[in-house]
C-alpha positions in Angstrom: -18.0 1.4 -23.4 -16.5 3.6 -26.1 -14.4 6.4 -24.8 -14.5 10.0 -26.1 -11.6 11.2 -28.3 -10.3 13.5 -25.5 -10.7 14.2 -21.8 -9.4 16.8 -19.4 -7.9 14.0 -17.2 -7.0 10.4 -18.0 -6.3 8.3 -14.9 -4.5 5.0 -15.4 -5.2 2.4 -12.6 -8.5 2.1 -10.7 -7.1 1.2 -7.3 -7.5 3.4 -4.2 -5.2 6.1 -5.6 -6.6 6.2 -9.1 -10.3 6.1 -8.2 -9.8 8.8 -5.6 -8.0 11.0 -8.1 -10.7 10.5 -10.7 -13.5 11.3 -8.2 -11.9 14.5 -7.0 -11.1 15.8 -10.5 -14.6 14.9 -11.8 -16.2 16.6 -8.7 -14.5 19.8 -9.9 -16.3 19.5 -13.3 -13.4 18.0 -15.3 -14.0 15.3 -17.9 -12.3 12.2 -16.6 -11.5 8.8 -18.1 -10.4 6.0 -15.6 -8.7 3.1 -17.3 -7.9 -0.2 -15.6 -6.5 -3.5 -17.0 -8.5 -5.6 -14.6 -11.6 -7.3 -15.9 -13.1 -7.1 -12.4 -12.1 -4.0 -10.3 -10.5 -5.2 -7.0 -9.5 -8.6 -8.4 -6.9 -9.9 -8.0 -6.3 -8.7 -4.5 -3.1 -6.8 -3.8 -2.9 -6.6 0.0 -4.2 -7.8 3.4 -6.6 -4.9 3.6 -6.0 -3.5 7.1 -7.2 0.2 7.3 -6.9 2.1 10.7 -9.8 4.1 11.8 -9.9 7.9 11.3 -8.4 8.8 14.7 -5.4 6.6 14.1 -5.0 7.9 10.5 -4.8 11.4 11.9 -1.9 10.3 14.1 -0.3 8.5 11.2 -0.5 11.4 8.8 -1.5 14.4 10.9 -1.0 17.0 8.2 -3.1 15.2 5.6 -6.5 16.3 4.4 -8.3 12.9 4.4 -10.6 12.0 1.4 -14.2 11.6 2.5 -14.1 8.0 1.2 -11.5 7.2 3.9 -13.6 8.6 6.7 -16.8 6.8 5.8 -17.5 3.8 3.6 -20.2 1.1 3.5 -20.2 -1.6 6.2 -20.4 -4.2 3.4 -16.8 -3.4 2.6 -15.6 -4.6 6.0 -14.7 -8.2 6.9 -14.3 -7.4 10.6 -12.9 -4.8 13.0 -9.8 -5.3 15.2 -8.6 -3.3 18.2 -5.0 -4.4 18.8 -1.7 -4.9 17.0 0.7 -7.5 18.3 4.4 -8.1 17.5 5.8 -11.6 18.1 9.5 -11.8 18.5 11.5 -14.8 17.2 11.6 -16.2 20.8 7.8 -16.0 21.1 7.7 -13.0 23.4 5.0 -10.6 22.3 4.2 -6.9 22.8 1.6 -4.6 21.2 -0.6 -1.6 21.4 -4.2 -0.6 21.0 -5.2 0.4 17.5 -8.7 0.2 16.0 -9.1 -0.6 12.4 -11.1 -2.3 9.7 -10.1 -5.4 7.8 -11.4 -4.5 4.3 -12.9 -6.7 1.7 -10.7 -5.1 -1.0 -12.9 -6.5 -3.8 -15.9 -4.6 -2.5 -13.9 -1.5 -1.3 -12.1 -1.0 -4.6 -15.4 -1.3 -6.5 -17.0 1.2 -4.1 -14.3 3.7 -4.8 -14.6 3.2 -8.5 -18.4 3.6 -8.2 -17.9 6.9 -6.3 -15.8 8.2 -9.2 -18.4 7.1 -11.7 -21.2 8.9 -9.8 -19.1 12.1 -10.0 -19.1 11.7 -13.7 -16.0 9.7 -14.5 -16.0 7.4 -17.5 -14.7 4.0 -16.5 -13.0 1.6 -18.9 -12.1 -1.8 -17.5 -10.4 -4.8 -19.0 -8.2 -2.3 -21.0 -4.4 -2.2 -21.1 -2.5 1.0 -21.7 0.1 0.0 -24.2 1.8 3.3 -25.1 1.8 7.0 -24.0 2.9 9.7 -26.5 3.0 13.0 -24.7 -0.6 13.1 -23.4 -2.0 10.7 -26.0 -2.8 7.3 -24.4 -3.0 4.3 -26.6 -5.1 1.5 -25.1 -6.4 -1.9 -26.2 -8.8 -4.3 -24.5 -12.2 -5.8 -24.3 -13.9 -2.8 -25.8 -11.4 -2.3 -28.7 -8.3 -0.3 -29.4 -8.3 3.5 -28.9 -6.0 6.5 -28.9 -7.4 9.1 -26.5 -5.9 12.5 -25.7 -5.8 14.0 -22.2 -4.7 17.4 -21.0 -3.4 15.7 -17.8 -2.3 12.1 -17.2 -2.4 10.6 -13.7 -0.5 7.4 -13.3 -1.9 5.2 -10.4 -0.8 2.0 -12.1 1.3 0.4 -9.4 5.0 0.0 -8.4 6.1 -0.8 -11.9 4.2 2.1 -13.3 4.2 2.4 -17.1 3.1 6.1 -16.8 6.1 6.9 -14.5 8.5 5.1 -16.9 7.1 7.0 -19.9 7.9 10.3 -18.2 11.2 9.5 -16.5 9.8 9.3 -13.0 11.2 5.9 -12.0 12.8 5.3 -8.6 16.5 4.9 -8.3 17.6 1.2 -8.4 17.5 -0.4 -5.0 17.4 -4.1 -4.4 16.1 -3.6 -0.9 13.5 -1.0 -2.0 11.0 -3.5 -3.4 9.3 -6.2 -1.3 7.3 -9.2 -2.4 4.0 -9.7 -0.5 2.8 -13.3 -0.8 -0.5 -14.1 0.9 -3.2 -16.7 1.4 -6.8 -16.2 2.4 -7.8 -19.1 4.7 -10.9 -20.6 6.2 -11.0 -23.1 9.1 -8.4 -21.3 11.3 -8.5 -20.3 15.0 -6.9 -16.9 15.2 -7.2 -13.9 17.5 -10.2 -12.0 16.1 -9.3 -8.8 17.9 -5.7 -8.5 16.8 -3.5 -7.9 13.8 -0.3 -10.0 14.4 3.1 -9.5 13.0 5.8 -12.2 13.4 9.6 -11.9 13.1 12.3 -14.5 12.7 15.1 -15.1 10.2 14.0 -18.7 9.5 10.5 -17.7 8.5 10.9 -14.1 7.1 14.5 -13.0 6.9 14.7 -9.2 6.8 10.9 -8.9 6.8 7.8 -10.1 8.7 4.8 -12.4 8.5 1.3 -11.5 9.5 -2.0 -13.0 10.5 -5.1 -10.7 10.0 -8.5 -12.0 11.0 -11.3 -11.6 8.5 -13.9 -12.7 11.1 -15.3 -16.1 12.1 -12.8 -18.8 11.0 -11.3 -16.7 8.1 -7.9 -15.0 8.0 -5.4 -13.4 5.6 -1.9 -14.5 6.2 1.2 -13.5 4.4 4.9 -12.6 4.3 6.6 -9.4 3.2 10.1 -10.2 2.1 12.7 -9.0 -0.3 14.4 -11.2 -2.8 17.9 -10.1 -1.7 17.2 -11.9 1.6 16.0 -15.2 0.2 18.0 -18.3 1.0 19.2 -20.4 -1.9 16.3 -22.2 -3.6 13.7 -20.5 -1.5 10.9 -18.2 -2.7 8.2 -16.1 -1.0 5.8 -19.0 -1.3 8.2 -21.3 0.5 8.6 -18.9 3.4 4.8 -18.5 3.7 4.3 -22.3 3.7 7.0 -22.7 6.3 5.4 -20.0 8.5 1.9 -21.6 8.1 2.9 -25.2 8.8 6.1 -25.0 11.0 6.1 -21.8 13.0 5.7 -22.9 16.7 3.0 -20.4 17.5 1.4 -19.6 14.1 1.1 -23.2 13.0 -1.1 -24.1 16.0 -3.6 -21.4 14.8 -3.4 -22.2 11.2 -2.9 -26.0 11.0 -6.6 -26.7 10.1 -6.8 -24.0 7.6 -7.8 -24.4 3.9 -6.4 -22.1 1.3 -9.2 -20.2 -0.5 -7.1 -17.9 -2.6 -3.5 -16.9 -3.3 -2.5 -13.2 -3.4 0.8 -11.8 -4.5 2.2 -8.4 -5.4 5.1 -5.9 -5.1 5.3 -3.4 -2.3 7.6 -0.3 -2.9 9.3 0.2 0.5 12.2 2.4 -0.8 10.3 5.7 -0.7 9.2 8.1 -3.4 11.0 8.9 -6.6 12.6 12.3 -6.6 10.1 13.6 -9.1 6.4 12.8 -9.1 5.1 15.5 -11.5 5.9 16.8 -14.9 4.3 19.5 -17.0 1.5 17.2 -18.0 1.7 14.0 -15.8 1.3 13.1 -12.1 1.9 9.8 -10.4 0.2 8.6 -7.2 -0.2 5.6 -4.9 2.4 2.8 -5.2 3.6 4.4 -8.5 4.8 7.3 -6.3 5.9 5.4 -3.3 3.0 6.6 -1.2 3.4 4.0 1.5 4.6 3.7 5.1 7.6 1.4 4.8 7.6 0.2 8.4 4.2 -1.5 8.0 3.7 -1.9 4.3 0.4 0.0 4.6 -0.5 2.0 1.6 -4.3 2.3 1.3 -4.7 5.5 3.2 -1.6 7.2 1.9 -2.5 6.2 -1.7 -5.9 7.8 -1.3 -4.5 11.0 0.2 -2.1 11.1 -2.8 -4.9 10.4 -5.2 -7.0 13.2 -3.7 -4.1 15.7 -4.0 -3.5 14.5 -7.6 -7.1 15.0 -8.6 -7.4 18.4 -7.0 -4.0 19.6 -8.5 -5.1 18.5 -11.9 -8.3 20.5 -11.6 -6.4 23.5 -10.3 -4.0 23.3 -13.2 -6.8 23.0 -15.8 -8.5 26.0 -14.2 -5.2 27.9 -14.6 -4.5 28.5 -10.9 -1.3 26.5 -10.6 1.4 24.6 -12.4 1.1 20.8 -12.4 4.5 20.5 -10.8 2.9 22.0 -7.6 1.6 18.5 -6.9 5.0 17.4 -5.8 5.2 20.0 -3.1 1.6 19.5 -2.0 1.7 15.8 -1.2 5.1 16.0 0.4 3.8 18.7 2.7 0.9 16.5 3.8 2.7 13.2 4.3 6.2 13.3 2.9 7.9 13.4 6.3 6.2 10.3 7.5 7.0 8.4 4.3 10.7 9.5 4.4 11.0 8.7 8.1 9.5 5.2 7.7 12.1 4.4 5.0 14.9 5.5 7.4 13.5 3.3 10.1 13.2 0.4 7.7 16.8 0.8 6.8 17.8 0.8 10.5 15.7 -2.4 10.9 17.1 -4.3 7.9 20.1 -5.8 9.6 18.4 -6.2 12.9 15.7 -8.4 11.4 18.3 -10.8 10.1 19.4 -11.6 13.7 16.9 -13.3 16.0 18.8 -12.5 19.2 19.0 -8.8 18.3 15.4 -8.7 17.1 14.4 -10.3 20.4 16.3 -7.5 22.2 14.6 -4.8 20.1 11.1 -6.0 20.9 12.0 -6.4 24.5 13.5 -2.9 24.8 11.1 -0.7 22.8 7.9 0.2 24.7 4.4 -0.4 23.3 3.9 3.4 22.8 7.2 3.6 20.9 6.2 0.7 18.7 3.0 2.5 17.8 5.0 5.6 16.9 7.4 3.6 14.7 4.4 1.9 12.9 3.1 5.4 12.2 6.3 6.4 10.5 7.7 8.4 13.5 11.1 7.9 15.2 11.3 8.9 18.9 14.8 9.8 19.9 15.0 6.9 22.4 14.0 4.4 19.7 16.5 5.9 17.3 19.3 5.5 19.8 18.2 1.9 20.6 18.2 0.9 16.9 21.5 2.5 16.2 23.1 0.8 19.2 21.7 -2.6 18.1 23.0 -2.0 14.6 26.5 -1.3 16.0 26.4 -4.7 17.6 26.0 -6.5 14.2 29.2 -7.6 12.5 
């Protein structure tokens, strides 16, 4: 594919945020170029792929106007459907709550979103790296050649280490605890609870973080650890913690011991919140690039897509002369900013607690199932806030 010399909108990154932004801008009649460095959209994988159903999403981000692609997508994109989320304390005691959601095949889901953007008229350029941005001129090089393309608006949906954000001075403040490593395996031959998403805590397996088991149906599962480098023990890395969890955890190992590793997945997860600025006079950032993620659960598919929708619509409004591009920052914060900010506050309250098994046991024992669900949705009931603050005061 040979791109045009100029477009109304150039979107960098064809993940959930970028493809959604491209689709909504193109739907409004804008000429759109969607560029992605991946040779195969959706590969490599970036996350476990759990997406709550619409009714839960409306609890999670009640002020958000959900993209149509979040409310309905092909069944071929779904590995399986789960109905429960379970927390397992370091001492093995568990507690959970009902929540329906789909475990997505991200390879198919991401391709589906890109195809929706293409059907709306977006030009898609894969296997192409953006190597420099000069104002709104994007210099790119890849499988189809080297090009310099001008855009009226640039949308950066290019991940937590966004080149677009860096080129426009929209980076986050330095925070060693604001970036987590997600290291995962896809397995076959396991015997896991097919109805539940499980989250495990314990300083010997995931200090300051959590491990998970997500069924993909039949004998398949995604397992992983979300952990920050500042909490690594000496000579340990994320892979070492996942191997320890898989083979040595007293509960998980019984479910996973016969498993065969089919694929290895890794990526960065921005759990430190959004940068102070997410829009300039000609550039927007969305998805992981903008910290559009609920820090208490690491989930970012839905929030990324909401951010992408707002970015695409704002770009179209700007090009039609009805708003300034900087209006984007106010729009997305009005729809989901409180939930994202609250989830970061909760994560900070939990950081020290998750380093103590005894205190983490007490937290899971004390907090009710309904309160757990609220916390996972980026909300902080007053009773939970007082409990977490009290537990923090008990830590030396």
